One Martini backbone bead per residue (centre of mass of N, CA, C, O) as a GRO file, in nm:
protein
  329
    1MET     BB    1   6.015  10.154   9.820
    2LEU     BB    2   5.764  10.089   9.647
    3PHE     BB    3   5.921   9.994   9.399
    4GLN     BB    4   6.076   9.766   9.538
    5THR     BB    5   5.832   9.598   9.630
    6ARG     BB    6   5.710   9.544   9.348
    7LEU     BB    7   5.958   9.409   9.227
    8TYR     BB    8   5.978   9.176   9.426
    9ARG     BB    9   5.695   9.052   9.367
   10SER     BB   10   5.738   9.007   9.064
   11LEU     BB   11   5.974   8.806   9.091
   12LEU     BB   12   5.824   8.588   9.258
   13LEU     BB   13   5.590   8.534   9.037
   14SER     BB   14   5.804   8.467   8.782
   15ILE     BB   15   5.879   8.204   8.936
   16GLY     BB   16   5.953   7.920   9.058
   17SER     BB   17   5.917   7.749   9.359
   18GLY     BB   18   6.213   7.623   9.375
   19THR     BB   19   6.350   7.943   9.395
   20LEU     BB   20   6.211   8.126   9.599
   21ALA     BB   21   6.377   8.117   9.863
   22SER     BB   22   6.658   8.187   9.752
   23LEU     BB   23   6.578   8.459   9.624
   24ALA     BB   24   6.475   8.596   9.874
   25ILE     BB   25   6.740   8.585  10.031
   26PHE     BB   26   6.910   8.748   9.818
   27ILE     BB   27   6.721   9.013   9.785
   28ALA     BB   28   6.599   9.135  10.045
   29PRO     BB   29   6.845   9.291  10.176
   30SER     BB   30   6.862   9.515   9.945
   31PHE     BB   31   6.568   9.642  10.066
   32ALA     BB   32   6.676   9.699  10.341
   33GLY     BB   33   6.728   9.970  10.521
   34PRO     BB   34   6.943   9.905  10.744
   35ALA     BB   35   7.147   9.752  10.560
   36THR     BB   36   7.200   9.981  10.362
   37GLY     BB   37   7.314  10.176  10.573
   38GLN     BB   38   7.553  10.000  10.655
   39VAL     BB   39   7.689   9.988  10.381
   40ALA     BB   40   7.722  10.292  10.342
   41SER     BB   41   7.896  10.330  10.590
   42ARG     BB   42   8.131  10.149  10.498
   43VAL     BB   43   8.194  10.300  10.238
   44SER     BB   44   8.243  10.575  10.367
   45HIS     BB   45   8.477  10.480  10.544
   46ARG     BB   46   8.664  10.390  10.317
   47LYS     BB   47   8.690  10.671  10.189
   48LYS     BB   48   8.819  10.815  10.434
   49VAL     BB   49   9.081  10.608  10.464
   50SER     BB   50   9.209  10.597  10.168
   51SER     BB   51   9.324  10.873  10.229
   52GLN     BB   52   9.673  10.978  10.236
   53VAL     BB   53   9.720  11.252  10.463
   54LEU     BB   54   9.922  11.546  10.499
   55PHE     BB   55   9.838  11.832  10.715
   56ASP     BB   56   9.992  12.160  10.790
   57ASP     BB   57   9.933  12.498  10.919
   58PHE     BB   58  10.098  12.598  11.170
   59ASN     BB   59   9.887  12.657  11.428
   60TYR     BB   60  10.091  12.762  11.667
   61SER     BB   61  10.222  12.845  12.022
   62ASN     BB   62  10.398  12.575  12.071
   63TYR     BB   63  10.610  12.302  12.096
   64GLY     BB   64  10.414  12.084  12.204
   65ALA     BB   65  10.210  12.091  11.966
   66LEU     BB   66  10.413  12.009  11.751
   67ALA     BB   67  10.496  11.732  11.878
   68LYS     BB   68  10.207  11.596  11.878
   69HIS     BB   69  10.238  11.604  11.539
   70GLY     BB   70  10.550  11.475  11.487
   71TRP     BB   71  10.757  11.692  11.554
   72ILE     BB   72  11.110  11.775  11.520
   73ILE     BB   73  11.359  11.942  11.693
   74ARG     BB   74  11.670  11.994  11.646
   75THR     BB   75  11.975  11.888  11.860
   76ALA     BB   76  12.179  11.763  11.688
   77ALA     BB   77  12.488  11.748  11.613
   78GLY     BB   78  12.629  11.855  11.303
   79TRP     BB   79  12.565  11.774  11.006
   80PRO     BB   80  12.533  12.047  10.852
   81GLY     BB   81  12.775  12.304  10.826
   82VAL     BB   82  12.900  12.449  11.098
   83PRO     BB   83  13.136  12.382  11.299
   84GLY     BB   84  12.988  12.390  11.628
   85ALA     BB   85  12.707  12.409  11.591
   86THR     BB   86  12.379  12.470  11.690
   87TRP     BB   87  12.073  12.298  11.783
   88GLY     BB   88  11.724  12.424  11.814
   89ASN     BB   89  11.439  12.605  11.948
   90LYS     BB   90  11.543  12.900  11.924
   91GLY     BB   91  11.455  12.917  11.595
   92VAL     BB   92  11.148  12.866  11.685
   93SER     BB   93  10.834  13.000  11.562
   94PHE     BB   94  10.475  13.161  11.581
   95PRO     BB   95  10.372  13.380  11.388
   96VAL     BB   96  10.172  13.610  11.277
   97ASP     BB   97   9.988  13.655  10.996
   98GLN     BB   98   9.973  13.954  10.810
   99ASP     BB   99   9.800  13.826  10.543
  100ARG     BB  100   9.625  13.622  10.745
  101ARG     BB  101   9.362  13.581  10.913
  102GLY     BB  102   9.424  13.350  11.178
  103ASN     BB  103   9.721  13.304  11.102
  104ARG     BB  104  10.013  13.098  11.110
  105LEU     BB  105  10.362  13.047  11.145
  106LEU     BB  106  10.667  12.894  11.062
  107ARG     BB  107  10.980  12.990  11.213
  108MET     BB  108  11.315  13.013  11.097
  109ILE     BB  109  11.621  13.085  11.283
  110SER     BB  110  11.948  13.186  11.181
  111SER     BB  111  12.285  13.229  11.324
  112THR     BB  112  12.587  13.449  11.294
  113ASP     BB  113  12.956  13.554  11.343
  114GLY     BB  114  13.153  13.312  11.211
  115ASN     BB  115  13.132  13.127  11.459
  116GLY     BB  116  13.059  12.817  11.568
  117SER     BB  117  12.980  12.885  11.875
  118ASN     BB  118  12.779  13.131  11.735
  119THR     BB  119  12.607  12.910  11.584
  120HIS     BB  120  12.266  12.882  11.461
  121GLN     BB  121  12.061  12.608  11.369
  122THR     BB  122  11.769  12.486  11.169
  123GLN     BB  123  11.533  12.203  11.233
  124ILE     BB  124  11.264  12.003  11.092
  125CYS     BB  125  11.080  11.687  11.160
  126HIS     BB  126  10.920  11.409  11.033
  127GLN     BB  127  10.809  11.119  11.008
  128ARG     BB  128  10.917  10.804  10.878
  129LYS     BB  129  10.661  10.744  10.594
  130TYR     BB  130  10.769  10.845  10.307
  131LEU     BB  131  10.745  10.822   9.936
  132GLU     BB  132  10.494  10.818   9.751
  133GLY     BB  133  10.381  11.105   9.565
  134THR     BB  134  10.287  11.421   9.712
  135PHE     BB  135  10.481  11.714   9.769
  136ALA     BB  136  10.425  12.014   9.983
  137ALA     BB  137  10.504  12.378  10.007
  138ARG     BB  138  10.486  12.691  10.179
  139VAL     BB  139  10.747  12.931  10.113
  140ARG     BB  140  10.976  13.176  10.257
  141PHE     BB  141  11.219  13.349  10.111
  142VAL     BB  142  11.554  13.490  10.145
  143ASP     BB  143  11.831  13.727  10.089
  144ALA     BB  144  11.826  13.878  10.368
  145PRO     BB  145  11.888  13.985  10.661
  146THR     BB  146  11.745  14.115  10.963
  147GLU     BB  147  12.055  14.112  11.057
  148GLY     BB  148  12.316  14.243  10.935
  149PRO     BB  149  12.527  14.143  10.709
  150SER     BB  150  12.557  14.043  10.393
  151GLY     BB  151  12.670  13.712  10.220
  152ASP     BB  152  12.607  13.456  10.323
  153GLN     BB  153  12.626  13.117  10.286
  154LEU     BB  154  12.308  12.958  10.243
  155VAL     BB  155  12.032  12.724  10.340
  156GLU     BB  156  11.702  12.686  10.201
  157SER     BB  157  11.458  12.427  10.293
  158PHE     BB  158  11.295  12.138  10.122
  159TYR     BB  159  11.266  11.788  10.234
  160THR     BB  160  11.363  11.443  10.184
  161ILE     BB  161  11.467  11.166  10.418
  162SER     BB  162  11.708  10.923  10.496
  163PRO     BB  163  11.912  10.737  10.656
  164LEU     BB  164  12.260  10.691  10.704
  165LYS     BB  165  12.404  10.390  10.787
  166ALA     BB  166  12.639  10.426  10.570
  167PRO     BB  167  12.864  10.451  10.358
  168TRP     BB  168  12.700  10.403  10.066
  169ASP     BB  169  12.409  10.363  10.105
  170PRO     BB  170  12.171  10.190   9.904
  171ASP     BB  171  11.896  10.314  10.068
  172TYR     BB  172  11.929  10.593  10.015
  173SER     BB  173  11.722  10.903  10.049
  174GLU     BB  174  11.682  11.218   9.851
  175LEU     BB  175  11.483  11.534   9.832
  176ASP     BB  176  11.547  11.870   9.693
  177PHE     BB  177  11.507  12.202   9.818
  178GLU     BB  178  11.759  12.468   9.748
  179TYR     BB  179  11.833  12.792   9.872
  180LEU     BB  180  12.092  13.030   9.748
  181PRO     BB  181  12.116  13.367   9.784
  182ASN     BB  182  12.466  13.369   9.779
  183GLY     BB  183  12.542  13.115   9.690
  184GLY     BB  184  12.726  12.818   9.591
  185TRP     BB  185  12.876  12.535   9.492
  186GLY     BB  186  13.020  12.715   9.243
  187LEU     BB  187  12.809  12.949   9.267
  188THR     BB  188  12.662  13.258   9.175
  189GLY     BB  189  12.418  13.373   9.321
  190PRO     BB  190  12.103  13.310   9.307
  191THR     BB  191  12.004  12.961   9.392
  192LEU     BB  192  11.823  12.674   9.277
  193PHE     BB  193  11.806  12.349   9.404
  194THR     BB  194  11.746  12.026   9.246
  195THR     BB  195  11.773  11.711   9.431
  196SER     BB  196  11.890  11.372   9.371
  197TRP     BB  197  11.967  11.080   9.560
  198ARG     BB  198  12.164  10.797   9.610
  199THR     BB  199  12.443  10.881   9.770
  200PHE     BB  200  12.702  10.890  10.042
  201SER     BB  201  13.000  11.036  10.188
  202PRO     BB  202  13.102  11.155  10.463
  203GLU     BB  203  13.265  11.322  10.665
  204PRO     BB  204  13.598  11.331  10.564
  205ASN     BB  205  13.487  11.151  10.296
  206TRP     BB  206  13.370  11.337  10.065
  207LYS     BB  207  13.097  11.201   9.871
  208LYS     BB  208  12.885  11.190   9.571
  209ASP     BB  209  12.543  11.073   9.450
  210ASN     BB  210  12.394  11.289   9.216
  211VAL     BB  211  12.121  11.496   9.090
  212PHE     BB  212  12.096  11.825   8.923
  213ASP     BB  213  11.929  12.144   8.926
  214THR     BB  214  11.925  12.492   8.813
  215SER     BB  215  11.821  12.827   8.930
  216SER     BB  216  11.843  13.158   8.848
  217GLY     BB  217  11.768  13.384   9.083
  218SER     BB  218  11.548  13.546   9.257
  219ILE     BB  219  11.303  13.403   9.527
  220ALA     BB  220  11.193  13.604   9.701
  221GLY     BB  221  10.938  13.472   9.886
  222TRP     BB  222  10.652  13.320   9.796
  223HIS     BB  223  10.620  12.952   9.760
  224THR     BB  224  10.529  12.663   9.572
  225LEU     BB  225  10.630  12.335   9.648
  226VAL     BB  226  10.675  12.044   9.425
  227THR     BB  227  10.673  11.679   9.461
  228GLN     BB  228  10.693  11.405   9.237
  229VAL     BB  229  10.639  11.043   9.316
  230SER     BB  230  10.655  10.822   9.031
  231GLY     BB  231  10.738  10.568   8.821
  232GLY     BB  232  11.060  10.651   8.848
  233LYS     BB  233  10.980  10.962   8.904
  234VAL     BB  234  11.105  11.303   8.959
  235LYS     BB  235  10.924  11.608   9.023
  236TYR     BB  236  10.976  11.966   8.996
  237PHE     BB  237  10.809  12.256   9.151
  238ILE     BB  238  10.735  12.616   9.094
  239ASP     BB  239  10.456  12.761   9.061
  240SER     BB  240  10.394  12.533   8.817
  241LYS     BB  241  10.695  12.512   8.748
  242ARG     BB  242  10.908  12.313   8.583
  243LEU     BB  243  11.248  12.212   8.672
  244ALA     BB  244  11.255  11.882   8.708
  245GLU     BB  245  11.385  11.541   8.610
  246HIS     BB  246  11.415  11.227   8.775
  247GLY     BB  247  11.590  10.897   8.786
  248GLY     BB  248  11.651  10.586   8.840
  249GLN     BB  249  11.900  10.575   9.080
  250TYR     BB  250  11.740  10.850   9.206
  251TYR     BB  251  11.524  10.690   9.318
  252PRO     BB  252  11.354  10.618   9.580
  253ARG     BB  253  11.380  10.331   9.838
  254SER     BB  254  11.298  10.476  10.114
  255PRO     BB  255  11.167  10.594  10.374
  256MET     BB  256  11.076  10.931  10.464
  257SER     BB  257  11.124  11.244  10.578
  258ILE     BB  258  11.008  11.563  10.665
  259ASN     BB  259  11.185  11.877  10.582
  260PHE     BB  260  11.345  12.163  10.746
  261ASN     BB  261  11.616  12.402  10.672
  262LEU     BB  262  11.882  12.631  10.826
  263TRP     BB  263  12.208  12.687  10.681
  264PHE     BB  264  12.562  12.710  10.685
  265ILE     BB  265  12.827  12.731  10.491
  266ARG     BB  266  13.125  12.625  10.494
  267ASP     BB  267  13.355  12.871  10.464
  268ALA     BB  268  13.107  13.121  10.383
  269ALA     BB  269  13.156  13.381  10.541
  270VAL     BB  270  13.146  13.678  10.643
  271LYS     BB  271  13.378  13.938  10.724
  272SER     BB  272  13.235  13.926  11.039
  273ASN     BB  273  13.124  13.983  11.390
  274ALA     BB  274  12.848  14.020  11.320
  275VAL     BB  275  12.524  13.953  11.358
  276ARG     BB  276  12.332  13.714  11.174
  277ARG     BB  277  11.982  13.695  11.052
  278TYR     BB  278  11.781  13.430  10.936
  279GLN     BB  279  11.471  13.349  10.750
  280GLU     BB  280  11.210  13.086  10.743
  281ASP     BB  281  10.890  13.040  10.610
  282ILE     BB  282  10.588  12.844  10.699
  283ASP     BB  283  10.259  12.774  10.617
  284TRP     BB  284  10.262  12.477  10.470
  285VAL     BB  285  10.198  12.117  10.455
  286PHE     BB  286  10.190  11.846  10.197
  287HIS     BB  287  10.054  11.501  10.163
  288GLU     BB  288  10.001  11.240   9.909
  289ALA     BB  289   9.970  10.916   9.882
  290ASN     BB  290   9.983  10.759   9.576
  291LYS     BB  291   9.953  11.061   9.444
  292ILE     BB  292   9.918  11.272   9.162
  293LEU     BB  293   9.966  11.628   9.178
  294ALA     BB  294   9.910  11.918   9.076
  295PRO     BB  295   9.966  12.227   9.188
  296ASP     BB  296   9.661  12.318   9.164
  297GLU     BB  297   9.554  12.074   9.328
  298VAL     BB  298   9.693  12.138   9.588
  299GLU     BB  299   9.571  12.416   9.635
  300ALA     BB  300   9.278  12.314   9.642
  301LYS     BB  301   9.308  12.125   9.888
  302VAL     BB  302   9.406  12.334  10.087
  303GLY     BB  303   9.166  12.525  10.059
  304ALA     BB  304   8.954  12.318  10.160
  305LEU     BB  305   9.074  12.271  10.440
  306ARG     BB  306   9.055  12.569  10.532
  307ARG     BB  307   8.746  12.605  10.500
  308ARG     BB  308   8.720  12.364  10.731
  309SER     BB  309   8.937  12.426  10.957
  310VAL     BB  310   9.194  12.263  10.897
  311LYS     BB  311   9.507  12.226  11.070
  312PHE     BB  312   9.516  11.899  11.098
  313GLN     BB  313   9.639  11.602  10.911
  314ASP     BB  314   9.684  11.228  10.965
  315THR     BB  315   9.659  10.930  10.733
  316VAL     BB  316   9.947  10.821  10.743
  317PRO     BB  317  10.086  10.530  10.769
  318ALA     BB  318  10.285  10.353  10.966
  319PRO     BB  319  10.507  10.143  11.006
  320VAL     BB  320  10.535   9.786  11.102
  321PRO     BB  321  10.734   9.892  11.262
  322ALA     BB  322  10.849  10.175  11.344
  323LEU     BB  323  11.059  10.406  11.236
  324ILE     BB  324  11.324  10.565  11.267
  325SER     BB  325  11.355  10.944  11.332
  326PRO     BB  326  11.599  11.117  11.261
  327CYS     BB  327  11.731  11.465  11.339
  328ASP     BB  328  12.055  11.494  11.153
  329TYR     BB  329  12.024  11.598  10.812
   0.00000   0.00000   0.00000
């Protein structure tokens, strides 16, 4: 402050009296303590709100707390999966993480005995307000059921999606990680699909317009999945390894919701009436809008949030008016 005062006096003495008043008015506020503090406060506030981040550590103990943070547990019947299957909160739980003290997981459990009426599938969705930036989740995939015989073709997923307003909707957008531990869709053995969609026509006139890459081999266990969406390109990573890059007409065009689901492929069940139960665990989900982060940068940001004991953060603004966010695909 002493230096600032001397500089101010020196400037006043070194100029003609004709500009003295105007210069004093211009300079004086920049040396005033309270005004400087107010400016710093405004700058700090702008920095805080400029970052648009969703982070959820899924440290919940009940469905109500999950819903308060914008998550929907699907109850709507229908595609995809086994015809006649039900969807609901029966398959969602919040077990204690045995590997990280004080942490909980979100667990999805889906089950079947081969009959549609006895098949339960599970999906959770977040609000539809996401488009470009970095999407990531830490997910535990499984190869075998926790109960019953193995071999059902099923899909364990992390993806973003917008509603299909009509067959061949030109605004439709979808970006998928889908793990098929028992194969399916024309392939045998454990396979990870990374898929970007242009659009499709649903059943009974099923046709699709998408592009995909596959990786063969078991990936049972924990993995960090990252999708980068920017500049007309979509890039998919698993544990820092780049799997695919898509673009052109397969680049998303409309805001999407963030989803996880666990469902059985139609007409691909094991020939058994015994109940089979499969589970997919989610440790956390992260998104930063309009910013591309490498997988290690995502891990670093999540680690920093956890060290500050941040369990949930959502500074991603919703469109005005808010978009409908159906949880049914």
